[in-house]
Every structure is written in structure tokens, then in C-alpha cells.
C-alpha positions in Angstrom: 69.3 -9.3 -3.3 65.7 -10.3 -4.1 63.0 -7.7 -4.2 60.9 -7.6 -1.1 57.7 -5.6 -0.7 57.8 -3.2 2.2 55.1 -3.4 4.8 52.1 -1.0 4.5 50.4 0.3 1.4 50.0 3.7 -0.4 46.5 4.8 -1.3 46.3 7.9 -3.6 43.0 9.5 -4.2 42.7 10.8 -7.8 40.0 12.8 -9.5 39.5 12.0 -13.2 39.2 14.9 -15.6 40.8 16.2 -18.8 43.8 17.2 -16.7 44.3 14.9 -13.7 44.1 16.7 -10.4 45.9 14.6 -7.7 46.2 15.0 -4.0 49.6 15.1 -2.5 50.5 11.6 -1.3 53.1 10.5 1.3 54.2 7.0 2.0 56.7 6.0 4.6 57.7 2.9 6.6 60.1 2.2 9.5 62.9 -0.3 9.1 64.2 -2.5 11.9 67.3 -0.4 12.4 65.3 2.9 12.8 65.8 4.3 9.3 62.8 6.0 7.8 62.2 5.9 4.1 59.7 8.4 2.7 58.3 9.0 -0.8 56.2 12.1 -1.6 54.4 12.9 -4.9 52.7 16.2 -5.7 51.0 15.1 -8.9 50.0 11.7 -10.0 49.4 11.1 -13.8 49.2 7.3 -13.9 46.5 5.0 -12.7 48.7 2.0 -12.5 52.2 3.3 -11.4 55.1 0.9 -10.9 57.1 2.4 -8.1 60.5 0.9 -7.1 62.4 1.9 -4.0 66.2 1.5 -4.1 68.3 1.8 -1.0 71.8 0.8 0.3 72.2 -1.6 3.1 75.0 -3.5 4.8 75.0 -6.0 1.9 74.9 -3.3 -0.8 72.1 -1.8 -2.8 68.6 -3.3 -2.5 65.3 -2.5 -4.0 61.6 -3.2 -3.3 58.3 -2.5 -5.0 56.0 0.0 -3.3 52.4 -1.2 -3.2 50.6 1.8 -4.6 46.8 1.9 -5.3 45.3 4.9 -7.1 41.6 5.2 -6.4 38.7 7.4 -7.2 35.4 7.4 -5.2 32.2 7.2 -7.1 31.4 10.5 -8.7 27.6 10.1 -9.2 25.3 7.2 -8.2 21.8 7.0 -9.7 18.9 4.4 -9.6 16.2 3.8 -12.2 14.0 1.0 -13.7 15.2 -0.6 -16.9 12.9 0.2 -19.9 10.0 1.2 -17.6 8.4 4.3 -16.3 5.2 4.9 -14.4 3.3 2.5 -12.1 4.2 -1.2 -11.9 1.7 -4.1 -11.9 1.6 -6.5 -9.0 3.2 -9.9 -9.8 5.2 -8.6 -12.8 9.0 -8.6 -12.9 10.9 -5.4 -13.2 14.6 -4.6 -13.2 16.3 -2.0 -10.9 19.4 -0.4 -12.3 22.1 1.3 -10.3 24.6 3.4 -12.3 27.9 4.3 -10.7 29.9 6.9 -12.7 33.7 7.4 -12.7 35.0 5.0 -10.1 38.3 3.2 -9.8 39.4 0.6 -9.2 36.0 -0.8 -10.0 36.8 -4.4 -8.8 36.8 -2.9 -5.3 33.3 -1.5 -5.7 30.4 -2.9 -3.8 26.8 -1.9 -4.6 23.8 -2.6 -2.3 20.1 -2.2 -3.3 17.7 -1.1 -0.6 13.9 -1.4 -0.2 13.2 1.2 2.4 15.7 0.2 5.2 15.9 -3.4 4.0 18.9 -4.5 2.0 17.8 -6.5 -1.1 21.2 -7.7 -2.4 24.9 -6.9 -2.5 26.7 -7.0 -5.9 30.4 -6.6 -6.8 32.0 -6.0 -10.2 34.3 -8.4 -11.9 35.8 -5.7 -14.0 39.6 -5.4 -13.4 40.0 -2.0 -15.1 42.1 0.4 -13.0 41.1 3.6 -14.6 37.8 5.3 -13.8 34.8 3.6 -15.5 31.0 3.8 -15.3 29.6 0.5 -14.0 26.0 -0.6 -14.1 24.5 -3.1 -11.7 21.0 -4.6 -12.0 18.5 -6.4 -9.6 15.2 -8.1 -10.6 12.2 -7.5 -8.3 8.6 -8.7 -8.4 6.5 -6.1 -6.5 3.4 -6.9 -4.5 0.6 -4.5 -3.3 2.6 -3.9 -0.1 5.3 -2.3 -2.2 3.1 0.5 -3.3 4.7 3.7 -2.0 8.0 2.0 -1.0 11.2 3.8 -1.7 14.1 2.1 -3.5 17.7 3.3 -3.6 21.2 1.9 -4.1 24.5 2.6 -2.3 28.0 2.4 -3.8 31.0 1.7 -1.5 34.6 1.6 -2.5 36.1 -1.0 -0.2 39.9 -0.8 -0.2 40.6 -3.0 2.8 41.9 -2.3 6.3 44.8 -0.1 5.1 42.6 1.9 2.8 40.6 5.1 3.8 38.4 4.6 6.8 35.5 4.7 6.7 35.4 3.5 3.1 34.0 6.1 0.6 30.3 5.7 0.2 27.9 7.5 -2.2 24.1 7.1 -2.1 21.7 7.4 -4.9 18.5 9.3 -4.9 15.3 7.6 -3.8 12.6 6.5 -6.3 9.1 5.8 -5.0 7.3 2.8 -6.4 3.7 2.9 -7.5 2.2 -0.5 -7.7 -1.2 -1.1 -9.4 -3.2 -4.2 -8.3 -6.7 -5.4 -9.0 -9.5 -5.1 -6.4 -9.3 -7.5 -3.4 -12.3 -7.9 -1.1 -12.1 -6.9 2.5 -13.9 -8.3 5.5 -15.3 -11.8 6.2 -17.4 -14.0 4.0 -21.2 -13.7 4.2 -23.7 -16.6 4.7 -25.5 -17.9 1.6 -28.4 -17.3 1.5 -28.9 -14.2 3.6 -32.2 -14.7 5.5 -34.0 -11.6 6.7 -37.5 -10.9 8.0 -39.8 -8.4 6.3 -39.6 -4.9 7.7 -36.0 -5.2 8.8 -33.1 -3.2 7.2 -30.7 -4.9 4.8 -27.1 -3.9 4.2 -24.9 -5.7 1.6 -21.2 -4.8 1.8 -18.6 -5.6 -0.9 -15.8 -3.2 0.1 -12.5 -3.8 -1.6 -9.1 -2.4 -1.9 -7.3 -1.8 -5.1 -4.9 0.6 -6.9 -6.3 2.6 -8.7 -9.3 2.9 -6.4 -12.1 0.6 -7.6 -15.6 1.5 -8.7 -18.8 -0.4 -7.7 -21.8 -1.5 -9.8 -24.9 -3.2 -8.2 -27.5 -5.3 -10.1 -30.8 -5.9 -8.4 -32.9 -9.2 -8.5 -35.2 -7.5 -11.0 -32.2 -7.3 -13.4 -32.0 -3.5 -13.2 -28.9 -1.6 -12.2 -29.1 0.0 -8.8 -28.5 3.8 -8.6 -26.1 3.1 -5.7 -22.5 3.4 -6.7 -20.9 2.8 -3.3 -19.5 -0.3 -1.7 -22.6 -0.7 0.5 -26.1 -1.3 -0.7 -28.8 -0.4 1.9 -32.5 -1.2 1.9 -34.2 0.5 4.9 -37.2 -1.8 5.1 -37.2 -5.2 3.3 -40.4 -6.4 1.5 -41.2 -9.5 -0.4 -40.1 -8.0 -3.7 -36.6 -7.6 -2.4 -36.0 -11.4 -2.4 -33.5 -12.7 -5.0 -29.9 -12.4 -6.1 -27.9 -9.2 -5.9 -24.6 -8.8 -7.8 -21.8 -6.4 -6.9 -19.1 -5.8 -9.5 -15.8 -4.2 -8.3 -13.4 -3.1 -11.0 -10.4 -0.9 -11.9 -8.2 -0.7 -14.9 -6.1 -3.7 -13.7 -8.9 -6.2 -13.1 -12.3 -6.9 -11.5 -14.0 -9.1 -8.9 -17.7 -10.1 -8.7 -19.7 -11.0 -5.5 -23.2 -12.5 -5.5 -25.6 -12.3 -2.6 -28.7 -14.5 -2.4 -31.3 -12.9 -0.2 -34.3 -14.8 1.3 -37.1 -12.7 2.8 -39.2 -14.3 5.5 -42.8 -13.4 6.1 -43.3 -11.5 9.4 -46.2 -13.5 10.8 -45.9 -11.9 14.3 -46.2 -8.5 12.7 -49.3 -9.6 10.8 -50.9 -11.0 13.9 -50.1 -7.9 15.9 -51.4 -5.7 13.1 -54.6 -7.8 12.9 -55.2 -7.5 16.6 -54.7 -3.8 16.5 -57.1 -3.5 13.5 -59.7 -5.6 15.3 -59.4 -3.6 18.5 -59.7 -0.4 16.6 -62.8 -1.6 14.8 -64.4 -2.7 18.1 -63.7 0.7 19.7 -65.1 2.5 16.6 -68.2 0.2 16.8 -68.8 0.9 20.5 -68.4 4.7 19.9 -70.8 4.5 17.0 -73.3 2.5 19.0 -73.4 4.8 22.0 -73.3 8.1 20.1 -75.2 7.3 17.0 -77.6 4.3 17.4 -79.1 5.2 20.7 -79.4 8.8 19.9 -81.0 8.6 16.5 -82.9 5.3 16.5 -84.3 5.0 20.1 -85.0 8.7 20.6 -84.6 10.9 23.7 -86.4 10.1 27.0 -87.2 12.3 30.0 -87.2 10.5 33.3 -90.0 12.7 34.5 -92.2 11.3 31.8 -91.2 7.7 32.6 -92.4 7.9 36.2 -95.6 9.8 35.5 -98.1 6.8 35.6 -101.5 8.7 35.7 -102.3 11.1 33.0 -105.4 13.4 33.3 -107.7 13.5 30.3 -110.4 16.0 29.5 -113.9 14.6 29.1 -115.3 14.9 25.7 -119.1 15.2 25.6 -120.8 12.6 23.5 -124.1 12.9 21.7 -127.0 11.0 23.1 
């Protein structure tokens, strides 16, 4: 009689070591006439066993092959970067590596890379080795500034089909946190060119930027001298004519730099001058009036008594004259 495979499958979990430690396995199936055939093993020493079952039927002895799969869940799963340590640079390509140690059969192994909670890709080995092996999977990534601080990990799953262990054995790697360096990028909206401001008003020039590492700021004034300000905002409390000209803000870190130029035009405050002139003239008039009434009349015209003014007839003593 031809050999026929029995329905069902036997999955034996095996731990690889110098002396194989095997779980007790039991396989059984029910025939159409109610006879149960069982096979029990207490110790498995082969990764690719060939198990034949012989039995007697109405037509004599028959045999069939038992479908036995010996498997081992991943022992250790780890993730790292290939030939790289430390921060990454934005826009450069790097390779993630997921290492799965001591797993069998490796052709049933599926590895998934994750960026946070987002799956980046699913890979499967083409290795047909039945004994435990260490398999390495790689995935290329090109980080952006949004990836700074993101955690990467990989997950190894031994998928043995619907008749295998449920849920399938899964082992997760540790997380690695990405540090991504990128050159300064300006924040905010663009400014008008030139910037027109009236004398006496305050002026603020803002060249705030984001970057990793944190950027530094250098300001150059229209005079060609460097400003003592080292912040992202340059402030002048009251603009004068000498503040007219081009201001340059240089933002830099060890990845790159960006430069912003501001052309400032200062308008003369005619209204202010007119008001100031009126105030000065009014002040001079007031001072003149005060000087007139309290100085000129008192010291130049003398003091008068009203009694003397209205005394029209003055008596005079007669002076004898010589005949």
C-alpha cells in the first residue's frame, strides 16, 4: 500500500545547548474506524527526524510518514546600527541591523522593524537550515529632524502555520533612541526688505532658528562691528539716524549655518521735530514774559508809589534872594 501522510502535524519545541533538552511531545490522530494511534517521545536528539508509522489494517500492514517539525523560538533578539555609533546626520543613510540568535527553522522566521509604533518593513529569511542558527536582518533608513528622539526596535516571530503554537512565539528587541543632528533652520515668517522705522521707535530683529545641537547667534551691525548681543533677537530701544543700514545675523552649529540680512531704513520724525520746536518756542515765550515782568520793570523802570503819582501840588520853601 502506498505511504499516506496522516492528518495533523507534530510540533516539538527544542532548546539548543551542548546536551539537547527536549520537551515531551505527543502526537495522535483519529482514524475513520475509531482507532487512535499515539506516538510519545521523551527526548528528541534530532532536528530533522524521519518518523514512520507502521500499522495493520484489513489489507495488511501499512505505513505513513509523520509530519514532525522541531522548532526553537528565538533566544535573543537585539538591534543596532551597522558601523555607526552616536548621533546621525539628517539626510544621510544608515543601516539598522536586527540579530536573532539560536532560532529554528529559520525559514519560518519573520522580522519586523519598528519606528515608534510604526512598522517600517517585514523581512523573511531564505535560509533552509533546520538547526538553530543566528540570522541577521538589515534595513536602510534616512533620518530627518523629526526622527530625533524616536525609538527603533525589531520583533522576531516564528510563524509555524495554523497547526503550530498559537499565538506564534514572538521575541522583542530592546529599544534604541535615535539622536539626529541637523543644521539650523529659521523659524517664523519672512520680514519685509527694507524694514522702515521712524526715529525714536524701538526696533527688534528676530532670527530665531531650530537646530541640533542648539545653534549660536552672531550679529554684525551697519558699522561693521560685532554686536555684544548673542541671542536670537537684537533690540534697539530708540532708533536714531546712525542705526540705518544692514544688519547680519549668522546662525550656526557644528552641522551647518544660515545667514540672514536685514536692511533697516530710518525715517526722520518730522512731527516730533515740529512738536519739539513748538514746545521750545512756547517755553522761550514763557521765560521771556517772566523775565519781563519780574526783571525789566523792577530794575529798569523803578518802583512807584501811587500816593506820589496823585500828589499834583508840592509846597516849596521860599529862599530869600539878595537885592
